[in-house]
Structures are given as C-alpha cells and as structure tokens.
C-alpha positions as YAML, in Angstrom:
chain: A
units: angstrom
residues:
- id: 1
  name: MET
  ca: [230.65, -162.07, 181.09]
- id: 2
  name: ARG
  ca: [232.90, -162.05, 177.99]
- id: 3
  name: LEU
  ca: [232.39, -163.18, 174.50]
- id: 4
  name: PRO
  ca: [235.48, -165.54, 174.16]
- id: 5
  name: GLY
  ca: [236.55, -165.06, 170.47]
- id: 6
  name: VAL
  ca: [235.40, -161.65, 169.89]
- id: 7
  name: PRO
  ca: [238.33, -158.83, 170.59]
- id: 8
  name: LEU
  ca: [236.56, -155.65, 172.86]
- id: 9
  name: LEU
  ca: [237.30, -152.09, 173.35]
- id: 10
  name: THR
  ca: [236.29, -151.63, 176.26]
- id: 11
  name: ALA
  ca: [238.35, -148.62, 176.85]
- id: 12
  name: ALA
  ca: [236.25, -146.51, 179.67]
- id: 13
  name: ALA
  ca: [234.02, -149.72, 180.25]
- id: 14
  name: LYS
  ca: [234.71, -149.46, 184.41]
- id: 15
  name: GLY
  ca: [234.00, -152.63, 185.83]
- id: 16
  name: PHE
  ca: [233.50, -154.92, 182.12]
- id: 17
  name: GLY
  ca: [232.22, -158.47, 182.87]
- id: 18
  name: SER
  ca: [231.81, -158.46, 186.41]
- id: 19
  name: ALA
  ca: [227.64, -157.85, 185.48]
- id: 20
  name: PRO
  ca: [225.03, -160.88, 185.19]
- id: 21
  name: CYS
  ca: [224.01, -159.38, 182.07]
- id: 22
  name: LEU
  ca: [225.39, -158.26, 178.55]
- id: 23
  name: ALA
  ca: [223.45, -156.45, 176.62]
- id: 24
  name: LEU
  ca: [224.66, -156.06, 172.58]
- id: 25
  name: TYR
  ca: [223.89, -152.36, 171.21]
- id: 26
  name: PHE
  ca: [223.50, -153.10, 167.45]
- id: 27
  name: SER
  ca: [223.25, -149.14, 166.61]
- id: 28
  name: SER
  ca: [224.67, -146.47, 164.25]
- id: 29
  name: SER
  ca: [225.47, -142.36, 164.64]
- id: 30
  name: TRP
  ca: [223.10, -142.19, 161.18]
- id: 31
  name: CYS
  ca: [220.09, -143.59, 162.39]
- id: 32
  name: PRO
  ca: [217.14, -141.27, 163.94]
- id: 33
  name: GLU
  ca: [215.74, -144.33, 165.72]
- id: 34
  name: CYS
  ca: [219.26, -144.87, 167.34]
- id: 35
  name: LYS
  ca: [220.30, -141.11, 168.40]
- id: 36
  name: ASP
  ca: [216.78, -140.68, 169.67]
- id: 37
  name: PHE
  ca: [217.74, -144.72, 172.10]
- id: 38
  name: THR
  ca: [221.44, -143.55, 172.35]
- id: 39
  name: PRO
  ca: [220.42, -140.59, 175.12]
- id: 40
  name: LEU
  ca: [217.52, -143.30, 177.02]
- id: 41
  name: LEU
  ca: [220.28, -146.51, 177.20]
- id: 42
  name: LYS
  ca: [223.32, -144.05, 178.06]
- id: 43
  name: SER
  ca: [220.67, -142.57, 181.37]
- id: 44
  name: THR
  ca: [219.53, -145.84, 182.00]
- id: 45
  name: TYR
  ca: [222.71, -147.63, 182.31]
- id: 46
  name: GLU
  ca: [223.65, -145.11, 184.88]
- id: 47
  name: SER
  ca: [221.34, -145.34, 186.79]
- id: 48
  name: VAL
  ca: [221.74, -148.87, 187.17]
- id: 49
  name: ASN
  ca: [225.61, -148.56, 187.26]
- id: 50
  name: THR
  ca: [226.38, -147.32, 190.44]
- id: 51
  name: ALA
  ca: [229.92, -146.11, 191.64]
- id: 52
  name: GLY
  ca: [230.59, -148.50, 194.49]
- id: 53
  name: GLN
  ca: [228.92, -151.36, 193.05]
- id: 54
  name: PRO
  ca: [228.75, -153.70, 191.22]
- id: 55
  name: ASN
  ca: [227.95, -153.37, 187.60]
- id: 56
  name: ARG
  ca: [224.28, -154.65, 187.47]
- id: 57
  name: LEU
  ca: [224.17, -154.34, 183.17]
- id: 58
  name: ASP
  ca: [227.40, -154.74, 180.40]
- id: 59
  name: VAL
  ca: [227.06, -153.06, 177.19]
- id: 60
  name: VAL
  ca: [228.88, -153.61, 173.71]
- id: 61
  name: TYR
  ca: [228.27, -151.23, 171.17]
- id: 62
  name: VAL
  ca: [227.72, -153.83, 167.22]
- id: 63
  name: SER
  ca: [228.07, -150.12, 164.84]
- id: 64
  name: SER
  ca: [226.73, -149.97, 161.32]
- id: 65
  name: ASP
  ca: [228.45, -146.33, 161.10]
- id: 66
  name: GLY
  ca: [229.68, -146.05, 157.27]
- id: 67
  name: SER
  ca: [234.02, -145.99, 158.95]
- id: 68
  name: ALA
  ca: [235.22, -146.03, 162.13]
- id: 69
  name: GLN
  ca: [236.06, -142.16, 162.76]
- id: 70
  name: GLU
  ca: [232.42, -141.98, 162.50]
- id: 71
  name: MET
  ca: [231.87, -145.59, 165.00]
- id: 72
  name: GLN
  ca: [234.42, -143.69, 167.24]
- id: 73
  name: ASP
  ca: [233.18, -139.77, 167.06]
- id: 74
  name: CYS
  ca: [229.41, -141.58, 167.86]
- id: 75
  name: MET
  ca: [230.96, -142.98, 171.09]
- id: 76
  name: ASP
  ca: [232.77, -140.26, 172.67]
- id: 77
  name: ARG
  ca: [229.63, -137.94, 171.50]
- id: 78
  name: SER
  ca: [227.12, -140.40, 173.18]
- id: 79
  name: HIS
  ca: [227.45, -143.71, 175.06]
- id: 80
  name: ALA
  ca: [228.08, -143.76, 178.61]
- id: 81
  name: ALA
  ca: [231.25, -146.34, 179.53]
- id: 82
  name: TRP
  ca: [230.81, -149.29, 177.04]
- id: 83
  name: ALA
  ca: [232.70, -152.14, 175.06]
- id: 84
  name: ALA
  ca: [232.49, -152.25, 171.94]
- id: 85
  name: VAL
  ca: [233.47, -154.71, 169.02]
- id: 86
  name: PRO
  ca: [236.29, -153.55, 166.81]
- id: 87
  name: PHE
  ca: [235.21, -151.78, 163.30]
- id: 88
  name: ASP
  ca: [237.56, -153.05, 161.50]
- id: 89
  name: GLY
  ca: [238.25, -157.22, 161.37]
- id: 90
  name: ASP
  ca: [235.16, -159.65, 160.75]
- id: 91
  name: HIS
  ca: [233.35, -159.72, 164.45]
- id: 92
  name: ARG
  ca: [230.91, -156.94, 163.78]
- id: 93
  name: THR
  ca: [229.07, -159.19, 160.47]
- id: 94
  name: ALA
  ca: [229.67, -162.72, 162.78]
- id: 95
  name: LEU
  ca: [227.28, -160.74, 165.71]
- id: 96
  name: LYS
  ca: [224.74, -159.40, 162.67]
- id: 97
  name: GLN
  ca: [224.44, -162.34, 160.87]
- id: 98
  name: ARG
  ca: [223.82, -164.42, 164.24]
- id: 99
  name: TYR
  ca: [221.13, -162.93, 165.34]
- id: 100
  name: SER
  ca: [220.49, -161.30, 161.66]
- id: 101
  name: ILE
  ca: [220.16, -158.61, 163.14]
- id: 102
  name: CYS
  ca: [221.54, -155.35, 160.61]
- id: 103
  name: ALA
  ca: [220.46, -151.75, 159.18]
- id: 104
  name: MET
  ca: [218.85, -151.79, 155.49]
- id: 105
  name: ARG
  ca: [221.15, -150.69, 154.10]
- id: 106
  name: GLU
  ca: [223.43, -152.98, 154.58]
- id: 107
  name: MET
  ca: [222.07, -155.94, 154.37]
- id: 108
  name: SER
  ca: [223.67, -157.25, 151.19]
- id: 109
  name: ALA
  ca: [227.10, -156.03, 152.58]
- id: 110
  name: VAL
  ca: [226.53, -157.98, 155.86]
- id: 111
  name: GLY
  ca: [224.90, -160.84, 154.21]
- id: 112
  name: VAL
  ca: [222.12, -161.22, 155.56]
- id: 113
  name: SER
  ca: [219.15, -162.34, 153.32]
- id: 114
  name: LYS
  ca: [216.40, -162.19, 155.77]
- id: 115
  name: ARG
  ca: [216.77, -159.63, 158.43]
- id: 116
  name: VAL
  ca: [214.85, -160.71, 161.64]
- id: 117
  name: ASP
  ca: [215.44, -156.94, 163.10]
- id: 118
  name: GLY
  ca: [217.04, -153.32, 161.87]
- id: 119
  name: ILE
  ca: [219.12, -150.81, 164.42]
- id: 120
  name: PRO
  ca: [218.69, -149.74, 167.44]
- id: 121
  name: SER
  ca: [218.31, -153.30, 168.55]
- id: 122
  name: LEU
  ca: [218.97, -154.82, 171.95]
- id: 123
  name: VAL
  ca: [220.32, -158.33, 172.62]
- id: 124
  name: VAL
  ca: [220.59, -159.26, 176.01]
- id: 125
  name: LEU
  ca: [222.65, -162.58, 176.89]
- id: 126
  name: ASN
  ca: [223.08, -164.02, 180.15]
- id: 127
  name: PRO
  ca: [226.30, -165.89, 181.74]
- id: 128
  name: SER
  ca: [226.14, -168.34, 179.56]
- id: 129
  name: CYS
  ca: [225.45, -166.35, 175.98]
- id: 130
  name: ASP
  ca: [222.26, -167.71, 176.03]
- id: 131
  name: VAL
  ca: [219.24, -164.74, 174.91]
- id: 132
  name: ILE
  ca: [217.40, -163.14, 177.61]
- id: 133
  name: THR
  ca: [215.21, -161.22, 175.51]
- id: 134
  name: LEU
  ca: [215.31, -159.21, 171.83]
- id: 135
  name: LYS
  ca: [212.73, -157.26, 172.71]
- id: 136
  name: GLY
  ca: [215.60, -154.97, 174.92]
- id: 137
  name: VAL
  ca: [214.76, -151.50, 172.91]
- id: 138
  name: ALA
  ca: [211.15, -152.01, 173.84]
- id: 139
  name: ASP
  ca: [211.92, -152.73, 177.74]
- id: 140
  name: ILE
  ca: [214.17, -150.25, 178.73]
- id: 141
  name: ARG
  ca: [211.55, -147.47, 176.60]
- id: 142
  name: LEU
  ca: [208.76, -148.94, 178.75]
- id: 143
  name: LYS
  ca: [210.42, -149.78, 181.85]
- id: 144
  name: GLY
  ca: [213.62, -148.00, 182.37]
- id: 145
  name: ALA
  ca: [215.67, -149.74, 184.97]
- id: 146
  name: ALA
  ca: [212.93, -151.95, 185.86]
- id: 147
  name: ALA
  ca: [214.05, -153.71, 183.03]
- id: 148
  name: ILE
  ca: [217.37, -154.63, 183.71]
- id: 149
  name: ASP
  ca: [215.93, -156.05, 187.25]
- id: 150
  name: GLU
  ca: [214.10, -158.09, 185.44]
- id: 151
  name: TRP
  ca: [216.94, -159.59, 182.87]
- id: 152
  name: THR
  ca: [219.48, -159.39, 185.83]
- id: 153
  name: ALA
  ca: [216.34, -162.00, 187.71]
- id: 154
  name: LYS
  ca: [215.87, -164.15, 184.17]
- id: 155
  name: ALA
  ca: [219.99, -163.90, 184.16]
- id: 156
  name: GLY
  ca: [220.43, -166.15, 187.89]
- id: 157
  name: GLN
  ca: [217.34, -168.30, 186.76]
- id: 158
  name: SER
  ca: [219.19, -169.33, 183.45]
- id: 159
  name: ALA
  ca: [222.54, -170.03, 184.90]
- id: 160
  name: THR
  ca: [221.23, -171.68, 188.25]
- id: 161
  name: GLU
  ca: [219.76, -174.02, 185.08]
- id: 162
  name: THR
  ca: [222.97, -173.52, 183.01]
- id: 163
  name: GLY
  ca: [225.21, -174.37, 186.08]
- id: 164
  name: GLY
  ca: [226.27, -170.42, 185.58]
- id: 165
  name: SER
  ca: [228.78, -171.13, 182.76]
- id: 166
  name: GLN
  ca: [230.92, -167.93, 182.27]
- id: 167
  name: GLU
  ca: [232.25, -168.87, 178.58]
- id: 168
  name: GLY
  ca: [231.02, -169.87, 175.62]
- id: 169
  name: PHE
  ca: [228.94, -167.76, 173.38]
- id: 170
  name: ASP
  ca: [226.58, -170.42, 171.48]
- id: 171
  name: GLY
  ca: [223.29, -169.13, 171.93]
- id: 172
  name: PRO
  ca: [220.55, -169.47, 169.09]
- id: 173
  name: VAL
  ca: [219.31, -167.63, 166.59]
- id: 174
  name: CYS
  ca: [217.47, -164.23, 167.61]
- id: 175
  name: ARG
  ca: [214.05, -163.83, 165.53]
- id: 176
  name: LYS
  ca: [212.51, -160.66, 165.35]
- id: 177
  name: GLY
  ca: [211.53, -158.22, 163.34]
- id: 178
  name: GLY
  ca: [211.97, -153.94, 163.40]
- id: 179
  name: PRO
  ca: [213.06, -150.34, 162.08]
- id: 180
  name: CYS
  ca: [215.72, -148.41, 159.63]
...
C-alpha cells in the first residue's frame, strides 16, 4: 500500500507496502503517553510481521518532534522498522490537517483549529486509503495483535467492496477526541 504523493523514509522497513493495512502513527519523542505506547506498538508490529512471512501491518511515523534530529533520534531509539514522513516539507502538516490530529502545542503552527485527536494516535487505513479505524491506539492496548487480525479482515472486506485499489489517498477526514 502506498500514500501517493507522500515521500517516505523507508530505511529499514522490510517488505514495506505489502501489508493489507497501513497505520499512520502520529507521535513524538517528548510526549509521555507516546513514550508509554511506542514500545507496545513496536512489540505488536514485530509479533505480526515475522521473518519469511508477508507483512500484516505497515506503520508510517508522522512526527510531532521539534526537529529532524529529534525525529531521527526517536526513530533510532524506540521504533521498529517503520517508514516515516520526512520532517522537512509540507507532508507531515498535510496529514495532520487531513485527520485533524496533532499535539495541542502545534495546533496553531499546523493550522488545525479544531483538533479531533492528540498524540499518540494511530489511524489505520485499508489498501484504498479509506479509514478502517481511528482508535488504533486503544485497539492495540486492549487487544494486542488480535487488533491487526480485525483490521486485516476489515481491509479485505473494503478491498473487495472497492475493487481492491492500491492507489489514492482520498479517505475521509477523521473525527475523534484525544490527549496530548
């Protein structure tokens, strides 16, 4: 699965683009709730994406860090082999605006007047880039790897209903309320 028009840093992301679900992980290195959730997401990701098997979940980090160096340090220190939206450029801001998800402290800079969720937030998309769930963080916390099974089933249903398109990033704007 791809995010057309959005460049990604995919350094160590093995098999990236092959999973039926893509999770946009809105997070930062300075947020206490993010520091709490990231290890859980990492272990869940690694448990469902085992060597020799196709990926079941791809993750793209959408950073709210203060600099490119902070973002890179966070990725090196605590992330799995996830892709990331580059720090520089307008793509991080565009995703935050599209989903109205950002840290409270960056609302003005990002141009989000009414935030529907804070960080951490995990927006899960199907192959057509339609939203499967906005409650990815809660799903992982409550269900662990079983959440990915549910998302994969929904992604399969959605792909069948929409003809299985792998292109496009025209999913609806998401609505939800949240923390940081």
